[in-house]
C-alpha positions in Angstrom: 171.5 139.9 179.2 171.2 136.5 180.4 173.4 134.9 183.2 174.1 131.3 182.7 176.2 128.7 184.8 178.8 126.5 183.9 176.2 123.8 183.8 174.1 125.7 181.1 171.1 126.9 183.4 169.9 130.2 183.3 170.7 131.6 186.9 169.6 135.2 186.3 168.1 137.8 183.6 168.8 141.4 183.3 166.9 143.3 180.8 168.6 145.9 178.9 171.5 146.4 181.5 172.9 149.9 181.4 176.7 150.1 181.9 178.7 153.3 182.6 182.3 153.8 181.2 184.6 156.7 181.5 185.4 158.3 178.1 187.4 161.0 176.7 186.0 163.8 175.5 186.0 167.8 176.0 189.1 169.9 175.9 192.6 168.9 176.3 195.2 171.0 178.0 199.0 169.9 177.5 202.2 171.3 179.3 204.8 172.4 176.2 206.7 169.5 176.9 204.3 167.2 175.5 205.2 168.3 172.0 208.6 166.6 172.1 206.3 163.3 171.9 204.6 164.3 169.0 206.4 163.9 165.6 205.8 166.7 163.1 204.2 166.0 159.9 202.8 162.5 161.5 199.2 161.5 162.3 198.9 160.9 166.0 195.8 159.9 167.7 194.9 161.2 171.1 194.9 157.7 172.8 198.2 157.2 171.5 199.7 160.5 172.7 198.5 159.6 176.1 200.1 156.3 176.2 203.6 157.8 174.9 203.2 160.1 177.6 202.7 157.7 180.3 205.4 155.3 178.9 207.7 158.4 179.2 206.9 158.7 182.9 204.8 161.9 182.4 201.9 162.7 184.7 198.5 162.6 182.8 195.5 163.8 184.7 191.8 164.1 184.1 188.7 165.8 185.2 185.3 163.6 185.8 182.0 165.3 185.7 178.3 164.6 185.3 177.6 167.2 183.4 175.9 167.4 180.1 178.0 166.8 177.2 176.9 166.9 173.3 179.3 166.1 170.3 178.7 168.7 168.1 180.6 167.0 165.6 177.8 164.9 165.0 174.7 166.5 163.4 172.2 165.3 165.9 173.9 166.5 168.8 174.8 169.6 167.1 171.1 170.5 166.3 170.2 169.4 169.9 172.8 171.9 171.1 171.3 174.6 169.3 167.8 173.7 170.2 168.9 173.9 174.1 170.4 177.0 173.7 167.5 178.6 172.2 165.4 177.3 174.7 167.6 178.1 177.9 169.6 181.1 177.0 169.5 182.6 180.3 170.9 179.4 182.0 174.4 179.4 180.1 177.0 180.8 182.2 180.5 181.0 180.5 179.7 178.1 178.0 178.3 175.9 180.9 174.7 175.0 181.1 173.1 174.4 184.6 171.1 171.2 184.2 168.6 172.3 186.8 166.9 174.7 184.5 
Protein backbone atom coordinates (compact mmCIF):
# COMPACT_ATOMS: atom_id res chain seq x y z
CA UNK A 1 0.00 0.00 0.00
CA UNK A 2 1.42 3.36 -0.96
CA UNK A 3 0.73 6.49 1.10
CA UNK A 4 0.50 9.56 -1.14
CA UNK A 5 0.42 13.18 0.00
CA UNK A 6 -1.82 15.91 -1.41
CA UNK A 7 0.97 17.01 -3.78
CA UNK A 8 1.33 13.46 -5.19
CA UNK A 9 4.53 12.57 -3.34
CA UNK A 10 5.01 9.10 -1.97
CA UNK A 11 5.31 9.53 1.80
CA UNK A 12 5.07 5.92 2.90
CA UNK A 13 5.02 2.36 1.70
CA UNK A 14 3.55 -0.63 3.52
CA UNK A 15 4.14 -3.99 1.94
CA UNK A 16 1.09 -6.24 2.22
CA UNK A 17 -0.57 -4.54 5.18
CA UNK A 18 -2.75 -6.67 7.42
CA UNK A 19 -6.13 -5.46 8.57
CA UNK A 20 -8.29 -6.86 11.30
CA UNK A 21 -12.07 -6.74 11.36
CA UNK A 22 -14.68 -8.04 13.74
CA UNK A 23 -16.89 -10.39 11.75
CA UNK A 24 -20.06 -12.31 12.40
CA UNK A 25 -19.55 -16.03 12.71
CA UNK A 26 -20.36 -18.78 15.06
CA UNK A 27 -23.45 -19.67 16.96
CA UNK A 28 -26.36 -17.28 17.38
CA UNK A 29 -28.70 -17.33 20.37
CA UNK A 30 -31.97 -15.40 20.39
CA UNK A 31 -34.56 -14.59 22.98
CA UNK A 32 -38.02 -15.77 21.87
CA UNK A 33 -39.14 -12.14 21.44
CA UNK A 34 -36.76 -11.87 18.44
CA UNK A 35 -39.23 -14.02 16.51
CA UNK A 36 -41.71 -11.13 16.25
CA UNK A 37 -39.16 -9.40 13.99
CA UNK A 38 -39.10 -12.31 11.53
CA UNK A 39 -41.87 -12.56 8.96
CA UNK A 40 -42.90 -16.15 8.38
CA UNK A 41 -42.16 -17.41 4.88
CA UNK A 42 -39.93 -14.44 3.96
CA UNK A 43 -36.18 -14.65 3.52
CA UNK A 44 -34.19 -12.63 6.04
CA UNK A 45 -30.41 -12.28 6.20
CA UNK A 46 -28.83 -12.31 9.65
CA UNK A 47 -27.44 -8.74 9.29
CA UNK A 48 -30.94 -7.50 8.44
CA UNK A 49 -32.35 -9.19 11.55
CA UNK A 50 -29.69 -7.55 13.72
CA UNK A 51 -30.53 -4.15 12.21
CA UNK A 52 -34.25 -4.74 12.82
CA UNK A 53 -33.58 -5.66 16.43
CA UNK A 54 -31.42 -2.58 16.96
CA UNK A 55 -34.01 -0.31 15.32
CA UNK A 56 -36.63 -1.75 17.68
CA UNK A 57 -34.46 -0.90 20.67
CA UNK A 58 -33.58 -4.50 21.45
CA UNK A 59 -30.26 -5.27 23.09
CA UNK A 60 -27.92 -7.17 20.77
CA UNK A 61 -24.68 -8.50 22.24
CA UNK A 62 -21.63 -10.26 20.87
CA UNK A 63 -18.83 -12.28 22.35
CA UNK A 64 -15.37 -11.76 20.95
CA UNK A 65 -12.69 -14.42 20.94
CA UNK A 66 -9.31 -15.09 19.42
CA UNK A 67 -9.88 -18.83 19.15
CA UNK A 68 -9.40 -20.78 15.95
CA UNK A 69 -12.48 -20.84 13.75
CA UNK A 70 -13.03 -22.78 10.56
CA UNK A 71 -16.04 -22.32 8.29
CA UNK A 72 -16.95 -25.95 7.69
CA UNK A 73 -19.36 -24.83 4.98
CA UNK A 74 -16.26 -24.32 2.83
CA UNK A 75 -14.71 -27.55 1.50
CA UNK A 76 -11.13 -26.49 2.28
CA UNK A 77 -11.98 -25.52 5.87
CA UNK A 78 -13.98 -28.71 6.35
CA UNK A 79 -11.01 -30.78 5.18
CA UNK A 80 -8.71 -28.82 7.50
CA UNK A 81 -11.09 -29.38 10.43
CA UNK A 82 -11.04 -33.12 9.77
CA UNK A 83 -7.22 -33.10 9.63
CA UNK A 84 -6.93 -31.14 12.88
CA UNK A 85 -9.37 -33.42 14.65
CA UNK A 86 -7.51 -36.54 13.51
CA UNK A 87 -4.14 -35.04 14.56
CA UNK A 88 -5.25 -33.68 17.94
CA UNK A 89 -8.19 -35.72 19.21
CA UNK A 90 -6.98 -35.40 22.81
CA UNK A 91 -6.96 -31.59 22.77
CA UNK A 92 -10.67 -31.24 21.99
CA UNK A 93 -12.92 -30.68 24.99
CA UNK A 94 -16.65 -30.09 24.51
CA UNK A 95 -16.08 -29.01 20.90
CA UNK A 96 -13.38 -26.47 21.74
CA UNK A 97 -9.79 -26.88 20.65
CA UNK A 98 -6.81 -25.88 22.76
CA UNK A 99 -4.62 -23.90 20.31
CA UNK A 100 -1.53 -24.53 22.43
CA UNK A 101 -1.37 -28.19 21.35
